C-alpha positions in Angstrom: 24.9 43.7 85.2 21.2 43.0 85.1 19.0 45.7 83.6 17.0 46.1 86.8 20.1 46.9 88.8 21.0 49.6 86.3 18.0 51.6 87.4 18.1 50.7 91.1 19.2 53.9 93.0 20.3 51.9 96.0 22.6 49.7 93.8 23.9 52.9 92.0 24.8 54.5 95.4 26.6 51.3 96.5 28.6 51.3 93.2 29.4 55.0 93.5 30.7 54.4 97.0 33.3 52.0 95.5 34.3 54.7 92.9 32.1 53.6 89.9 31.9 56.6 87.6 29.3 55.0 85.3 27.0 54.4 88.3 27.4 58.1 89.1 26.5 59.1 85.5 23.4 57.0 85.7 22.4 58.4 89.1 23.0 61.9 87.8 20.9 61.3 84.7 18.1 60.0 86.9 18.0 62.8 89.5 19.6 65.9 88.0 16.2 67.4 86.9 14.7 66.8 90.4 17.6 68.6 92.1 17.8 71.4 89.5 14.0 72.1 89.6 14.0 72.2 93.4 17.1 74.4 93.5 15.6 76.8 91.0 12.4 77.0 93.0 14.4 77.8 96.2 16.9 80.2 94.7 15.0 81.7 91.8 18.1 82.1 89.7 19.1 79.7 86.9 22.8 80.3 87.4 22.6 79.8 91.2 20.5 76.6 90.6 23.1 75.3 88.2 25.9 75.9 90.7 23.9 74.2 93.4 23.2 71.2 91.2 27.0 70.8 90.7 27.7 71.2 94.4 25.0 68.7 95.4 26.2 66.0 93.0 29.8 66.6 94.1 28.6 66.0 97.6 26.8 62.8 96.4 30.0 61.5 94.8 32.0 62.2 97.9 29.4 60.9 100.4 27.8 58.0 98.6 29.2 55.6 101.2 27.4 57.5 104.0 23.9 57.0 102.4 21.7 54.7 104.5 18.4 53.4 103.1 17.0 53.2 106.7 17.1 57.0 106.9 15.1 57.6 103.7 14.9 57.3 100.0 17.6 58.6 97.7 15.2 61.3 96.6 14.7 62.4 100.2 18.5 62.4 100.7 19.0 64.6 97.6 16.2 67.0 98.5 17.7 67.4 102.0 21.1 68.1 100.6 19.7 70.5 98.1 17.6 72.3 100.6 20.4 72.6 103.1 22.9 74.0 100.6 20.2 76.4 99.1 19.5 77.7 102.6 23.2 78.3 103.2 23.4 80.1 99.9 20.3 82.3 100.6 21.6 83.2 104.1 25.0 84.1 102.6 23.3 86.3 100.0 21.1 88.0 102.7 24.2 88.7 104.8 25.6 90.5 101.7 22.2 92.4 101.2 21.7 90.7 97.9 18.5 88.8 98.7 17.1 87.5 95.4 13.5 87.6 96.6 11.3 90.0 98.5 9.6 88.1 101.3 6.2 87.8 99.7 7.1 87.4 96.1 7.2 84.1 94.2 10.6 82.9 92.9 11.6 84.5 89.6 14.3 83.9 87.0 16.9 86.6 86.6 14.9 88.2 83.7 11.9 88.6 86.0 10.0 85.7 84.6 8.2 83.7 87.3 9.5 80.2 87.8 7.1 77.7 86.2 6.8 74.1 87.3 8.5 71.7 84.8 6.2 70.3 82.1 7.1 66.7 83.2 6.9 66.7 87.0 8.7 63.8 88.6 6.8 61.1 90.3 8.4 62.1 93.6 7.2 65.7 93.2 3.7 64.6 92.4 3.7 62.3 95.4 4.8 65.1 97.8 2.3 67.5 96.4 -0.5 65.0 96.8 0.5 64.3 100.4 0.9 67.9 101.3 -2.7 68.5 100.2 -3.8 66.0 102.9 -2.3 68.1 105.7 -4.1 70.8 107.5 -3.6 74.3 106.0 -1.6 75.4 109.0 0.8 72.4 108.8 1.1 72.7 105.0 1.9 76.4 105.1 4.7 76.1 107.7 6.3 73.1 105.8 6.1 74.9 102.4 7.7 78.1 103.9 10.5 75.9 105.4 11.2 73.6 102.5 10.2 75.6 99.4 11.0 79.2 100.6 14.0 78.2 102.8 12.8 80.0 105.9 13.9 79.1 109.4 11.3 78.4 112.1 11.9 81.8 113.6 11.4 83.5 110.2 8.2 81.6 109.7 6.9 82.6 113.1 7.7 86.3 112.3 6.1 86.1 108.8 2.9 84.4 110.1 2.7 86.4 113.3 2.6 83.1 115.3 4.5 82.1 118.4 7.7 80.1 117.6 6.4 77.2 119.7 3.2 77.0 117.6 5.3 76.9 114.4 7.5 74.2 115.8 4.5 72.1 116.8 2.8 72.5 113.4 6.0 71.5 111.6 6.6 68.5 113.8 3.0 67.3 113.5 3.0 67.9 109.7 6.3 66.0 109.3 4.9 63.1 111.4 1.8 63.0 109.2 3.9 63.1 106.0 6.0 60.1 107.3 2.7 58.2 108.0 1.4 59.0 104.5 4.7 58.1 102.7 5.5 55.2 104.9 8.7 55.7 107.0 
């Protein structure tokens, strides 16, 4: 196999879809830190983030054949899966009155240490941060609350004291601008 194909995430996903364990290992090595860092930021617990990392990559292995490049990059696919599973986990924890975070506190590790950004931020993370800074403050805030804090649109509206329709409009407009900046 050519060296450039070894690092091509699209080729790795196609190989995984046909059951190639080595392709899965390479894909995991490439993206595990991105998924773990995002999960840790959302959940605030190292143990929960490790569990979520395993769940996401099990889902990747099982659903590699369902990946479609037309719907987004592999990074976006992974972030979407991670966010969705993290929100499910947070909601489950809230239902059991075991919320790991007070609404206005930054995420923290179990020992109370604030979650710090990784020393080597991924290129995707830097791109997203740069693009988020180009949005209006109102759009950036609703997107950060949704994607980084795992809040629903209703929860965002309540937290900001804004009508739900306003939050939805800001979110939709912000996502459209992000798509434009990142190129569909």
